[in-house]
PyMOL Python script that loads the backbone (N, CA, C, O; Angstrom):
from pymol import cmd

cmd.read_pdbstr("""\
ATOM      1  N   MET A   1       1.120  -0.893   0.108  1.00  0.00           N
ATOM      2  CA  MET A   1       0.050  -0.171   0.052  1.00  0.00           C
ATOM      3  C   MET A   1       0.981   1.372   0.078  1.00  0.00           C
ATOM      4  O   MET A   1       1.864   1.712   0.866  1.00  0.00           O
ATOM      5  N   ALA A   2       0.478   2.011  -0.937  1.00  0.00           N
ATOM      6  CA  ALA A   2       1.419   3.768  -0.659  1.00  0.00           C
ATOM      7  C   ALA A   2       1.275   4.190   0.660  1.00  0.00           C
ATOM      8  O   ALA A   2       0.406   3.928   1.491  1.00  0.00           O
ATOM      9  N   THR A   3       2.340   4.934   0.717  1.00  0.00           N
ATOM     10  CA  THR A   3       1.995   6.319   1.604  1.00  0.00           C
ATOM     11  C   THR A   3       2.265   7.580   1.360  1.00  0.00           C
ATOM     12  O   THR A   3       3.107   8.045   0.593  1.00  0.00           O
ATOM     13  N   ALA A   4       1.181   8.350   2.350  1.00  0.00           N
ATOM     14  CA  ALA A   4       0.787   9.467   1.813  1.00  0.00           C
ATOM     15  C   ALA A   4       1.020  10.183   3.238  1.00  0.00           C
ATOM     16  O   ALA A   4       0.738   9.544   4.251  1.00  0.00           O
ATOM     17  N   TYR A   5       1.714  11.977   3.383  1.00  0.00           N
ATOM     18  CA  TYR A   5       1.279  13.246   4.270  1.00  0.00           C
ATOM     19  C   TYR A   5       0.806  13.804   4.310  1.00  0.00           C
ATOM     20  O   TYR A   5       1.514  14.808   4.390  1.00  0.00           O
ATOM     21  N   VAL A   6      -0.279  14.109   4.326  1.00  0.00           N
ATOM     22  CA  VAL A   6      -1.071  15.150   4.063  1.00  0.00           C
ATOM     23  C   VAL A   6      -1.167  16.256   5.150  1.00  0.00           C
ATOM     24  O   VAL A   6      -2.001  16.169   6.051  1.00  0.00           O
ATOM     25  N   THR A   7      -0.049  17.605   5.024  1.00  0.00           N
ATOM     26  CA  THR A   7      -0.657  18.532   5.782  1.00  0.00           C
ATOM     27  C   THR A   7      -1.205  19.303   6.173  1.00  0.00           C
ATOM     28  O   THR A   7      -0.210  20.028   6.185  1.00  0.00           O
ATOM     29  N   GLY A   8      -2.409  20.307   6.799  1.00  0.00           N
ATOM     30  CA  GLY A   8      -3.135  20.791   6.420  1.00  0.00           C
ATOM     31  C   GLY A   8      -4.532  19.884   6.272  1.00  0.00           C
ATOM     32  O   GLY A   8      -5.474  20.294   5.594  1.00  0.00           O
ATOM     33  N   ALA A   9      -4.553  18.967   6.780  1.00  0.00           N
ATOM     34  CA  ALA A   9      -5.198  17.955   6.900  1.00  0.00           C
ATOM     35  C   ALA A   9      -6.900  18.297   6.966  1.00  0.00           C
ATOM     36  O   ALA A   9      -7.763  17.677   6.344  1.00  0.00           O
ATOM     37  N   ASP A  10      -7.072  19.191   7.683  1.00  0.00           N
ATOM     38  CA  ASP A  10      -7.956  19.330   8.446  1.00  0.00           C
ATOM     39  C   ASP A  10      -9.175  20.115   7.533  1.00  0.00           C
ATOM     40  O   ASP A  10      -9.651  20.849   8.399  1.00  0.00           O
ATOM     41  N   ARG A  11      -9.690  20.293   6.706  1.00  0.00           N
ATOM     42  CA  ARG A  11     -11.090  21.123   6.028  1.00  0.00           C
ATOM     43  C   ARG A  11      -9.915  21.596   4.794  1.00  0.00           C
ATOM     44  O   ARG A  11      -8.685  21.582   4.837  1.00  0.00           O
ATOM     45  N   GLY A  12     -10.683  21.931   3.911  1.00  0.00           N
ATOM     46  CA  GLY A  12     -10.301  22.058   2.157  1.00  0.00           C
ATOM     47  C   GLY A  12     -10.104  21.537   1.538  1.00  0.00           C
ATOM     48  O   GLY A  12     -10.799  20.577   1.207  1.00  0.00           O
ATOM     49  N   LEU A  13      -8.655  21.982   0.833  1.00  0.00           N
ATOM     50  CA  LEU A  13      -8.111  21.343  -0.225  1.00  0.00           C
ATOM     51  C   LEU A  13      -7.398  20.006   0.689  1.00  0.00           C
ATOM     52  O   LEU A  13      -7.554  18.838   0.334  1.00  0.00           O
ATOM     53  N   GLY A  14      -6.591  20.410   1.924  1.00  0.00           N
ATOM     54  CA  GLY A  14      -5.930  19.094   2.325  1.00  0.00           C
ATOM     55  C   GLY A  14      -7.163  17.608   2.891  1.00  0.00           C
ATOM     56  O   GLY A  14      -7.151  16.415   3.194  1.00  0.00           O
ATOM     57  N   LEU A  15      -7.831  18.461   2.773  1.00  0.00           N
ATOM     58  CA  LEU A  15      -8.921  17.534   3.918  1.00  0.00           C
ATOM     59  C   LEU A  15      -9.183  16.905   2.244  1.00  0.00           C
ATOM     60  O   LEU A  15      -8.591  15.845   2.043  1.00  0.00           O
ATOM     61  N   ALA A  16     -10.052  17.486   0.977  1.00  0.00           N
ATOM     62  CA  ALA A  16     -10.331  16.706  -0.172  1.00  0.00           C
ATOM     63  C   ALA A  16      -9.105  16.034  -0.854  1.00  0.00           C
ATOM     64  O   ALA A  16      -9.304  15.314  -1.833  1.00  0.00           O
ATOM     65  N   LEU A  17      -7.694  16.261  -0.324  1.00  0.00           N
ATOM     66  CA  LEU A  17      -6.884  14.994  -1.565  1.00  0.00           C
ATOM     67  C   LEU A  17      -6.998  14.332  -0.068  1.00  0.00           C
ATOM     68  O   LEU A  17      -7.183  13.121  -0.194  1.00  0.00           O
ATOM     69  N   THR A  18      -6.966  14.579   0.779  1.00  0.00           N
ATOM     70  CA  THR A  18      -6.227  13.050   2.110  1.00  0.00           C
ATOM     71  C   THR A  18      -8.019  12.299   1.383  1.00  0.00           C
ATOM     72  O   THR A  18      -8.083  11.398   0.546  1.00  0.00           O
ATOM     73  N   GLU A  19      -8.752  12.729   1.771  1.00  0.00           N
ATOM     74  CA  GLU A  19      -9.922  11.893   0.670  1.00  0.00           C
ATOM     75  C   GLU A  19     -10.109  10.838  -0.593  1.00  0.00           C
ATOM     76  O   GLU A  19     -10.744   9.824  -0.881  1.00  0.00           O
ATOM     77  N   GLY A  20      -9.075  11.803  -1.186  1.00  0.00           N
ATOM     78  CA  GLY A  20      -8.946  11.176  -2.930  1.00  0.00           C
ATOM     79  C   GLY A  20      -8.439  10.154  -2.166  1.00  0.00           C
ATOM     80  O   GLY A  20      -9.132   9.221  -1.762  1.00  0.00           O
ATOM     81  N   LEU A  21      -7.083  10.301  -1.913  1.00  0.00           N
ATOM     82  CA  LEU A  21      -5.677   9.166  -2.097  1.00  0.00           C
ATOM     83  C   LEU A  21      -6.566   8.108  -0.844  1.00  0.00           C
ATOM     84  O   LEU A  21      -6.392   6.930  -1.159  1.00  0.00           O
ATOM     85  N   LEU A  22      -7.203   8.202   0.095  1.00  0.00           N
ATOM     86  CA  LEU A  22      -7.879   7.697   0.645  1.00  0.00           C
ATOM     87  C   LEU A  22      -8.714   6.825  -0.383  1.00  0.00           C
ATOM     88  O   LEU A  22      -8.454   5.622  -0.402  1.00  0.00           O
ATOM     89  N   GLU A  23      -9.653   7.290  -1.208  1.00  0.00           N
ATOM     90  CA  GLU A  23     -10.199   6.483  -2.549  1.00  0.00           C
ATOM     91  C   GLU A  23      -9.701   5.658  -3.137  1.00  0.00           C
ATOM     92  O   GLU A  23     -10.235   4.629  -3.552  1.00  0.00           O
ATOM     93  N   ARG A  24      -8.323   6.080  -3.287  1.00  0.00           N
ATOM     94  CA  ARG A  24      -7.368   5.380  -4.348  1.00  0.00           C
ATOM     95  C   ARG A  24      -6.633   4.650  -3.450  1.00  0.00           C
ATOM     96  O   ARG A  24      -5.431   4.619  -3.713  1.00  0.00           O
ATOM     97  N   GLY A  25      -7.030   3.970  -2.335  1.00  0.00           N
ATOM     98  CA  GLY A  25      -5.962   3.089  -1.473  1.00  0.00           C
ATOM     99  C   GLY A  25      -4.892   3.308  -0.892  1.00  0.00           C
ATOM    100  O   GLY A  25      -4.175   2.488  -0.318  1.00  0.00           O
ATOM    101  N   TYR A  26      -4.723   4.570  -1.035  1.00  0.00           N
ATOM    102  CA  TYR A  26      -3.304   5.062  -0.406  1.00  0.00           C
ATOM    103  C   TYR A  26      -3.959   4.760   1.575  1.00  0.00           C
ATOM    104  O   TYR A  26      -5.025   4.396   2.071  1.00  0.00           O
ATOM    105  N   GLN A  27      -2.671   5.148   2.091  1.00  0.00           N
ATOM    106  CA  GLN A  27      -2.227   4.714   3.327  1.00  0.00           C
ATOM    107  C   GLN A  27      -2.196   6.687   4.172  1.00  0.00           C
ATOM    108  O   GLN A  27      -1.230   7.428   3.988  1.00  0.00           O
ATOM    109  N   VAL A  28      -3.305   7.067   4.920  1.00  0.00           N
ATOM    110  CA  VAL A  28      -2.770   8.851   5.069  1.00  0.00           C
ATOM    111  C   VAL A  28      -2.046   8.720   5.884  1.00  0.00           C
ATOM    112  O   VAL A  28      -1.878   7.527   6.135  1.00  0.00           O
ATOM    113  N   TYR A  29      -1.219   9.671   6.758  1.00  0.00           N
ATOM    114  CA  TYR A  29      -1.062  10.243   7.732  1.00  0.00           C
ATOM    115  C   TYR A  29      -1.227  11.847   7.467  1.00  0.00           C
ATOM    116  O   TYR A  29      -0.560  12.568   6.725  1.00  0.00           O
ATOM    117  N   ALA A  30      -2.792  12.308   8.665  1.00  0.00           N
ATOM    118  CA  ALA A  30      -3.048  13.248   8.364  1.00  0.00           C
ATOM    119  C   ALA A  30      -2.796  14.495   9.055  1.00  0.00           C
ATOM    120  O   ALA A  30      -3.013  14.441  10.266  1.00  0.00           O
ATOM    121  N   GLY A  31      -2.365  15.681   8.567  1.00  0.00           N
ATOM    122  CA  GLY A  31      -1.438  16.135   9.511  1.00  0.00           C
ATOM    123  C   GLY A  31      -3.062  17.073  10.300  1.00  0.00           C
ATOM    124  O   GLY A  31      -3.887  17.396   9.445  1.00  0.00           O
ATOM    125  N   SER A  32      -3.369  17.385  11.542  1.00  0.00           N
ATOM    126  CA  SER A  32      -4.272  17.985  11.615  1.00  0.00           C
ATOM    127  C   SER A  32      -4.263  18.698  13.006  1.00  0.00           C
ATOM    128  O   SER A  32      -4.024  18.202  14.107  1.00  0.00           O
ATOM    129  N   TYR A  33      -4.538  19.803  12.727  1.00  0.00           N
ATOM    130  CA  TYR A  33      -4.626  21.765  13.923  1.00  0.00           C
ATOM    131  C   TYR A  33      -5.451  21.780  14.537  1.00  0.00           C
ATOM    132  O   TYR A  33      -5.480  22.078  15.731  1.00  0.00           O
ATOM    133  N   MET A  34      -6.476  21.400  13.728  1.00  0.00           N
ATOM    134  CA  MET A  34      -8.101  21.716  14.420  1.00  0.00           C
ATOM    135  C   MET A  34      -8.175  19.971  15.016  1.00  0.00           C
ATOM    136  O   MET A  34      -7.926  18.989  14.316  1.00  0.00           O
ATOM    137  N   SER A  35      -8.541  19.954  16.325  1.00  0.00           N
ATOM    138  CA  SER A  35      -8.984  18.521  16.838  1.00  0.00           C
ATOM    139  C   SER A  35     -10.122  18.466  16.710  1.00  0.00           C
ATOM    140  O   SER A  35     -10.671  17.420  16.364  1.00  0.00           O
ATOM    141  N   ASP A  36     -10.767  19.559  16.949  1.00  0.00           N
ATOM    142  CA  ASP A  36     -12.918  20.112  16.759  1.00  0.00           C
ATOM    143  C   ASP A  36     -12.999  19.955  15.664  1.00  0.00           C
ATOM    144  O   ASP A  36     -14.178  19.759  15.373  1.00  0.00           O
ATOM    145  N   TRP A  37     -12.589  19.938  15.126  1.00  0.00           N
ATOM    146  CA  TRP A  37     -13.309  20.023  13.255  1.00  0.00           C
ATOM    147  C   TRP A  37     -14.300  18.009  13.148  1.00  0.00           C
ATOM    148  O   TRP A  37     -14.168  16.797  13.314  1.00  0.00           O
ATOM    149  N   PRO A  38     -14.686  18.484  12.976  1.00  0.00           N
ATOM    150  CA  PRO A  38     -14.831  16.659  12.801  1.00  0.00           C
ATOM    151  C   PRO A  38     -15.364  16.100  11.369  1.00  0.00           C
ATOM    152  O   PRO A  38     -16.338  15.477  10.948  1.00  0.00           O
ATOM    153  N   GLU A  39     -13.861  16.830  10.731  1.00  0.00           N
ATOM    154  CA  GLU A  39     -14.908  15.885   8.972  1.00  0.00           C
ATOM    155  C   GLU A  39     -13.582  14.429   9.304  1.00  0.00           C
ATOM    156  O   GLU A  39     -14.064  13.299   9.382  1.00  0.00           O
ATOM    157  N   LEU A  40     -12.343  14.543   9.438  1.00  0.00           N
ATOM    158  CA  LEU A  40     -11.179  14.173   9.558  1.00  0.00           C
ATOM    159  C   LEU A  40     -11.820  12.962  10.554  1.00  0.00           C
ATOM    160  O   LEU A  40     -11.557  11.791  10.279  1.00  0.00           O
ATOM    161  N   ASP A  41     -12.712  13.304  11.778  1.00  0.00           N
ATOM    162  CA  ASP A  41     -13.075  11.930  12.239  1.00  0.00           C
ATOM    163  C   ASP A  41     -14.162  11.133  11.202  1.00  0.00           C
ATOM    164  O   ASP A  41     -14.702  10.045  11.401  1.00  0.00           O
ATOM    165  N   ARG A  42     -14.268  11.808  10.326  1.00  0.00           N
ATOM    166  CA  ARG A  42     -15.806  11.612   9.851  1.00  0.00           C
ATOM    167  C   ARG A  42     -14.896   9.852   8.953  1.00  0.00           C
ATOM    168  O   ARG A  42     -14.994   8.629   9.046  1.00  0.00           O
ATOM    169  N   LEU A  43     -14.066  10.923   8.141  1.00  0.00           N
ATOM    170  CA  LEU A  43     -13.002   9.480   7.003  1.00  0.00           C
ATOM    171  C   LEU A  43     -12.285   8.662   8.001  1.00  0.00           C
ATOM    172  O   LEU A  43     -11.874   7.567   7.617  1.00  0.00           O
ATOM    173  N   ALA A  44     -12.013   9.113   9.539  1.00  0.00           N
ATOM    174  CA  ALA A  44     -11.798   7.628   9.782  1.00  0.00           C
ATOM    175  C   ALA A  44     -12.618   6.909  10.342  1.00  0.00           C
ATOM    176  O   ALA A  44     -12.421   6.570  11.509  1.00  0.00           O
ATOM    177  N   GLU A  45     -13.487   6.594   9.805  1.00  0.00           N
ATOM    178  CA  GLU A  45     -14.569   5.982  10.541  1.00  0.00           C
ATOM    179  C   GLU A  45     -15.063   5.291   8.782  1.00  0.00           C
ATOM    180  O   GLU A  45     -15.764   4.382   8.337  1.00  0.00           O
ATOM    181  N   THR A  46     -14.240   6.325   8.289  1.00  0.00           N
ATOM    182  CA  THR A  46     -15.014   5.093   6.486  1.00  0.00           C
ATOM    183  C   THR A  46     -13.857   4.757   6.431  1.00  0.00           C
ATOM    184  O   THR A  46     -14.011   3.542   6.553  1.00  0.00           O
ATOM    185  N   TYR A  47     -12.773   4.907   6.338  1.00  0.00           N
ATOM    186  CA  TYR A  47     -11.263   4.453   6.948  1.00  0.00           C
ATOM    187  C   TYR A  47     -10.184   3.920   7.887  1.00  0.00           C
ATOM    188  O   TYR A  47      -8.980   4.051   8.110  1.00  0.00           O
ATOM    189  N   PRO A  48     -11.159   3.308   8.279  1.00  0.00           N
ATOM    190  CA  PRO A  48     -10.085   3.759   9.837  1.00  0.00           C
ATOM    191  C   PRO A  48      -8.805   2.970   9.679  1.00  0.00           C
ATOM    192  O   PRO A  48      -7.835   3.559  10.156  1.00  0.00           O
ATOM    193  N   LYS A  49      -8.415   1.204   8.866  1.00  0.00           N
ATOM    194  CA  LYS A  49      -7.551   1.393   8.403  1.00  0.00           C
ATOM    195  C   LYS A  49      -6.433   1.985   8.022  1.00  0.00           C
ATOM    196  O   LYS A  49      -5.405   1.881   8.692  1.00  0.00           O
ATOM    197  N   GLN A  50      -6.492   2.646   6.949  1.00  0.00           N
ATOM    198  CA  GLN A  50      -6.218   3.661   6.080  1.00  0.00           C
ATOM    199  C   GLN A  50      -5.859   5.332   6.824  1.00  0.00           C
ATOM    200  O   GLN A  50      -5.224   6.231   6.274  1.00  0.00           O
ATOM    201  N   LEU A  51      -6.305   5.356   7.803  1.00  0.00           N
ATOM    202  CA  LEU A  51      -6.505   7.277   8.242  1.00  0.00           C
ATOM    203  C   LEU A  51      -5.658   7.283   9.129  1.00  0.00           C
ATOM    204  O   LEU A  51      -6.323   6.743  10.013  1.00  0.00           O
ATOM    205  N   VAL A  52      -4.580   7.502   9.631  1.00  0.00           N
ATOM    206  CA  VAL A  52      -4.320   8.319  11.165  1.00  0.00           C
ATOM    207  C   VAL A  52      -3.938   9.743  11.073  1.00  0.00           C
ATOM    208  O   VAL A  52      -3.339  10.466  10.278  1.00  0.00           O
ATOM    209  N   GLN A  53      -4.507   9.842  12.168  1.00  0.00           N
ATOM    210  CA  GLN A  53      -5.465  11.251  12.471  1.00  0.00           C
ATOM    211  C   GLN A  53      -3.392  11.798  13.219  1.00  0.00           C
ATOM    212  O   GLN A  53      -2.915  11.070  14.088  1.00  0.00           O
ATOM    213  N   VAL A  54      -2.716  12.787  12.802  1.00  0.00           N
ATOM    214  CA  VAL A  54      -1.165  13.689  13.117  1.00  0.00           C
ATOM    215  C   VAL A  54      -1.147  14.636  14.283  1.00  0.00           C
ATOM    216  O   VAL A  54      -0.449  15.578  13.905  1.00  0.00           O
ATOM    217  N   PRO A  55      -1.380  14.766  14.973  1.00  0.00           N
ATOM    218  CA  PRO A  55      -1.971  16.647  15.624  1.00  0.00           C
ATOM    219  C   PRO A  55      -0.581  17.535  15.009  1.00  0.00           C
ATOM    220  O   PRO A  55       0.472  16.929  15.202  1.00  0.00           O
ATOM    221  N   LEU A  56      -0.479  18.475  14.513  1.00  0.00           N
ATOM    222  CA  LEU A  56      -0.213  19.245  13.693  1.00  0.00           C
ATOM    223  C   LEU A  56      -0.230  20.234  13.735  1.00  0.00           C
ATOM    224  O   LEU A  56      -1.171  20.794  13.173  1.00  0.00           O
ATOM    225  N   ASP A  57       1.042  21.249  14.589  1.00  0.00           N
ATOM    226  CA  ASP A  57       0.726  22.943  14.355  1.00  0.00           C
ATOM    227  C   ASP A  57       2.142  23.377  13.784  1.00  0.00           C
ATOM    228  O   ASP A  57       3.098  23.353  14.559  1.00  0.00           O
ATOM    229  N   VAL A  58       2.352  23.829  12.285  1.00  0.00           N
ATOM    230  CA  VAL A  58       3.505  24.122  11.544  1.00  0.00           C
ATOM    231  C   VAL A  58       4.315  24.734  11.938  1.00  0.00           C
ATOM    232  O   VAL A  58       5.518  24.612  11.707  1.00  0.00           O
ATOM    233  N   SER A  59       3.465  25.958  13.004  1.00  0.00           N
ATOM    234  CA  SER A  59       4.152  26.934  13.491  1.00  0.00           C
ATOM    235  C   SER A  59       5.528  26.472  15.082  1.00  0.00           C
ATOM    236  O   SER A  59       6.465  27.155  15.494  1.00  0.00           O
ATOM    237  N   ASN A  60       5.121  25.328  15.471  1.00  0.00           N
ATOM    238  CA  ASN A  60       5.220  25.016  16.512  1.00  0.00           C
ATOM    239  C   ASN A  60       6.917  24.030  16.162  1.00  0.00           C
ATOM    240  O   ASN A  60       6.598  22.978  15.607  1.00  0.00           O
ATOM    241  N   GLY A  61       7.846  24.080  16.265  1.00  0.00           N
ATOM    242  CA  GLY A  61       8.820  22.665  16.046  1.00  0.00           C
ATOM    243  C   GLY A  61       8.845  21.664  17.373  1.00  0.00           C
ATOM    244  O   GLY A  61       9.420  20.576  17.361  1.00  0.00           O
ATOM    245  N   ALA A  62       8.368  22.023  18.139  1.00  0.00           N
ATOM    246  CA  ALA A  62       8.576  21.007  18.842  1.00  0.00           C
ATOM    247  C   ALA A  62       6.933  19.579  17.846  1.00  0.00           C
ATOM    248  O   ALA A  62       6.812  18.375  17.621  1.00  0.00           O
ATOM    249  N   SER A  63       6.317  20.560  17.682  1.00  0.00           N
ATOM    250  CA  SER A  63       4.775  19.994  17.122  1.00  0.00           C
ATOM    251  C   SER A  63       5.493  18.842  15.398  1.00  0.00           C
ATOM    252  O   SER A  63       5.214  17.792  14.818  1.00  0.00           O
ATOM    253  N   VAL A  64       6.067  19.502  15.340  1.00  0.00           N
ATOM    254  CA  VAL A  64       6.405  19.389  13.690  1.00  0.00           C
ATOM    255  C   VAL A  64       7.660  18.310  13.627  1.00  0.00           C
ATOM    256  O   VAL A  64       7.922  17.945  12.481  1.00  0.00           O
ATOM    257  N   THR A  65       8.547  17.694  14.769  1.00  0.00           N
ATOM    258  CA  THR A  65       9.355  16.915  14.928  1.00  0.00           C
ATOM    259  C   THR A  65       8.041  15.816  15.746  1.00  0.00           C
ATOM    260  O   THR A  65       7.832  14.751  15.166  1.00  0.00           O
ATOM    261  N   ALA A  66       7.272  16.088  16.955  1.00  0.00           N
ATOM    262  CA  ALA A  66       6.380  14.415  17.151  1.00  0.00           C
ATOM    263  C   ALA A  66       5.606  14.704  16.116  1.00  0.00           C
ATOM    264  O   ALA A  66       4.541  15.031  16.641  1.00  0.00           O
ATOM    265  N   ALA A  67       5.494  14.780  15.031  1.00  0.00           N
ATOM    266  CA  ALA A  67       4.500  14.488  13.522  1.00  0.00           C
ATOM    267  C   ALA A  67       5.678  13.444  12.985  1.00  0.00           C
ATOM    268  O   ALA A  67       5.680  12.354  12.414  1.00  0.00           O
ATOM    269  N   ALA A  68       6.247  13.973  13.266  1.00  0.00           N
ATOM    270  CA  ALA A  68       7.627  12.846  12.769  1.00  0.00           C
ATOM    271  C   ALA A  68       8.195  11.947  13.233  1.00  0.00           C
ATOM    272  O   ALA A  68       8.647  11.234  12.338  1.00  0.00           O
ATOM    273  N   ASP A  69       8.384  11.648  14.058  1.00  0.00           N
ATOM    274  CA  ASP A  69       8.339  11.196  14.668  1.00  0.00           C
ATOM    275  C   ASP A  69       6.819   9.522  15.151  1.00  0.00           C
ATOM    276  O   ASP A  69       6.854   8.297  15.272  1.00  0.00           O
ATOM    277  N   ILE A  70       5.949  10.453  15.230  1.00  0.00           N
ATOM    278  CA  ILE A  70       4.690   9.139  14.505  1.00  0.00           C
ATOM    279  C   ILE A  70       4.322   8.778  13.310  1.00  0.00           C
ATOM    280  O   ILE A  70       3.520   7.937  12.904  1.00  0.00           O
ATOM    281  N   ILE A  71       4.916   9.417  12.875  1.00  0.00           N
ATOM    282  CA  ILE A  71       4.940   8.374  11.333  1.00  0.00           C
ATOM    283  C   ILE A  71       6.038   7.869  10.820  1.00  0.00           C
ATOM    284  O   ILE A  71       6.024   7.480   9.652  1.00  0.00           O
ATOM    285  N   ALA A  72       7.382   7.768  11.727  1.00  0.00           N
ATOM    286  CA  ALA A  72       8.559   6.918  11.615  1.00  0.00           C
ATOM    287  C   ALA A  72       7.840   5.833  12.308  1.00  0.00           C
ATOM    288  O   ALA A  72       7.496   4.828  11.685  1.00  0.00           O
ATOM    289  N   SER A  73       7.539   6.015  13.848  1.00  0.00           N
ATOM    290  CA  SER A  73       7.391   5.012  13.944  1.00  0.00           C
ATOM    291  C   SER A  73       6.248   3.538  13.323  1.00  0.00           C
ATOM    292  O   SER A  73       6.271   2.320  13.499  1.00  0.00           O
ATOM    293  N   GLN A  74       5.553   4.276  12.730  1.00  0.00           N
ATOM    294  CA  GLN A  74       3.965   3.448  12.044  1.00  0.00           C
ATOM    295  C   GLN A  74       5.431   3.190  10.871  1.00  0.00           C
ATOM    296  O   GLN A  74       6.084   2.176  11.117  1.00  0.00           O
ATOM    297  N   THR A  75       5.774   3.805  10.021  1.00  0.00           N
ATOM    298  CA  THR A  75       5.998   3.446   8.648  1.00  0.00           C
ATOM    299  C   THR A  75       7.577   3.887   8.196  1.00  0.00           C
ATOM    300  O   THR A  75       8.020   4.936   8.664  1.00  0.00           O
ATOM    301  N   PRO A  76       8.206   3.281   7.514  1.00  0.00           N
ATOM    302  CA  PRO A  76      10.368   3.458   7.195  1.00  0.00           C
ATOM    303  C   PRO A  76      10.241   4.405   6.077  1.00  0.00           C
ATOM    304  O   PRO A  76      11.276   4.991   5.763  1.00  0.00           O
ATOM    305  N   SER A  77       8.726   4.775   5.141  1.00  0.00           N
ATOM    306  CA  SER A  77       9.365   5.779   3.841  1.00  0.00           C
ATOM    307  C   SER A  77       7.561   6.354   3.808  1.00  0.00           C
ATOM    308  O   SER A  77       6.519   5.978   4.344  1.00  0.00           O
ATOM    309  N   LEU A  78       7.980   7.497   2.815  1.00  0.00           N
ATOM    310  CA  LEU A  78       6.292   8.018   2.223  1.00  0.00           C
ATOM    311  C   LEU A  78       6.524   7.374   0.564  1.00  0.00           C
ATOM    312  O   LEU A  78       7.550   7.121  -0.068  1.00  0.00           O
ATOM    313  N   ASP A  79       5.555   7.295   0.339  1.00  0.00           N
ATOM    314  CA  ASP A  79       5.315   8.025  -0.984  1.00  0.00           C
ATOM    315  C   ASP A  79       5.381   9.215  -1.399  1.00  0.00           C
ATOM    316  O   ASP A  79       6.156   9.554  -2.294  1.00  0.00           O
ATOM    317  N   LEU A  80       4.531  10.053  -0.771  1.00  0.00           N
ATOM    318  CA  LEU A  80       3.942  10.741  -1.691  1.00  0.00           C
ATOM    319  C   LEU A  80       3.596  11.740  -0.105  1.00  0.00           C
ATOM    320  O   LEU A  80       2.885  11.412   0.845  1.00  0.00           O
ATOM    321  N   LEU A  81       4.565  13.271  -0.350  1.00  0.00           N
ATOM    322  CA  LEU A  81       4.180  14.304   0.897  1.00  0.00           C
ATOM    323  C   LEU A  81       3.183  14.826   0.225  1.00  0.00           C
ATOM    324  O   LEU A  81       3.241  14.398  -0.928  1.00  0.00           O
ATOM    325  N   ILE A  82       1.949  15.815   0.429  1.00  0.00           N
ATOM    326  CA  ILE A  82       1.207  17.276   0.377  1.00  0.00           C
ATOM    327  C   ILE A  82       2.132  17.678   1.657  1.00  0.00           C
ATOM    328  O   ILE A  82       2.495  16.949   2.580  1.00  0.00           O
ATOM    329  N   ASN A  83       2.449  19.279   1.400  1.00  0.00           N
ATOM    330  CA  ASN A  83       2.680  20.071   2.686  1.00  0.00           C
ATOM    331  C   ASN A  83       1.910  21.378   2.098  1.00  0.00           C
ATOM    332  O   ASN A  83       2.287  22.402   1.528  1.00  0.00           O
ATOM    333  N   ASN A  84       0.607  20.840   2.521  1.00  0.00           N
ATOM    334  CA  ASN A  84      -0.609  22.061   2.475  1.00  0.00           C
ATOM    335  C   ASN A  84      -0.842  23.259   3.244  1.00  0.00           C
ATOM    336  O   ASN A  84      -0.973  24.428   2.881  1.00  0.00           O
ATOM    337  N   ALA A  85      -0.875  22.531   4.786  1.00  0.00           N
ATOM    338  CA  ALA A  85      -0.074  23.517   5.787  1.00  0.00           C
ATOM    339  C   ALA A  85       0.242  24.788   5.913  1.00  0.00           C
ATOM    340  O   ALA A  85       1.440  25.024   5.760  1.00  0.00           O
ATOM    341  N   GLY A  86      -0.466  25.712   6.151  1.00  0.00           N
ATOM    342  CA  GLY A  86       0.065  27.408   6.372  1.00  0.00           C
ATOM    343  C   GLY A  86       0.457  27.796   7.914  1.00  0.00           C
ATOM    344  O   GLY A  86       0.228  27.080   8.888  1.00  0.00           O
ATOM    345  N   ILE A  87       1.149  29.182   7.935  1.00  0.00           N
ATOM    346  CA  ILE A  87       0.969  29.687   8.597  1.00  0.00           C
ATOM    347  C   ILE A  87       0.155  30.930   8.720  1.00  0.00           C
ATOM    348  O   ILE A  87      -0.596  30.533   7.828  1.00  0.00           O
ATOM    349  N   HIS A  88      -0.356  32.076   9.037  1.00  0.00           N
ATOM    350  CA  HIS A  88      -0.780  33.031   9.165  1.00  0.00           C
ATOM    351  C   HIS A  88      -1.007  33.578  10.112  1.00  0.00           C
ATOM    352  O   HIS A  88      -1.866  33.274  10.940  1.00  0.00           O
ATOM    353  N   ASN A  89       0.286  35.155  10.162  1.00  0.00           N
ATOM    354  CA  ASN A  89       0.763  36.092  10.613  1.00  0.00           C
ATOM    355  C   ASN A  89      -0.400  36.991  10.212  1.00  0.00           C
ATOM    356  O   ASN A  89      -0.948  36.997   9.109  1.00  0.00           O
ATOM    357  N   SER A  90      -0.704  37.765  11.288  1.00  0.00           N
ATOM    358  CA  SER A  90      -1.502  39.083  10.779  1.00  0.00           C
ATOM    359  C   SER A  90      -0.849  39.744  12.146  1.00  0.00           C
ATOM    360  O   SER A  90      -1.019  39.598  13.357  1.00  0.00           O
ATOM    361  N   TRP A  91       0.132  40.685  11.153  1.00  0.00           N
ATOM    362  CA  TRP A  91       1.168  41.171  11.945  1.00  0.00           C
ATOM    363  C   TRP A  91       0.658  43.329  11.778  1.00  0.00           C
ATOM    364  O   TRP A  91       1.347  44.172  12.353  1.00  0.00           O
TER     365      TRP A  91
END
""", "prot")
cmd.dss("prot")
cmd.show_as("cartoon", "prot")
cmd.util.cbc("prot")
cmd.orient("prot")
């Protein structure tokens, strides 16, 4: 099974890409910033063996390292990385 990591998978484009990859049989690690957002939970119910939700705040180095550690503990490599997450600064 091919593996993918999608950052910013909670909603919008990241969620759509995650769902499309799941439909195509990928094992997907979904970087999730908004733990109370329900869409990824719904996908996890539909694809319980293919979707792994990974807490991720790309503005926090410790969070990025923890997410990488979670993924590395479950798979030796990724076939696809979709770096969709962003950081918004209102200066």
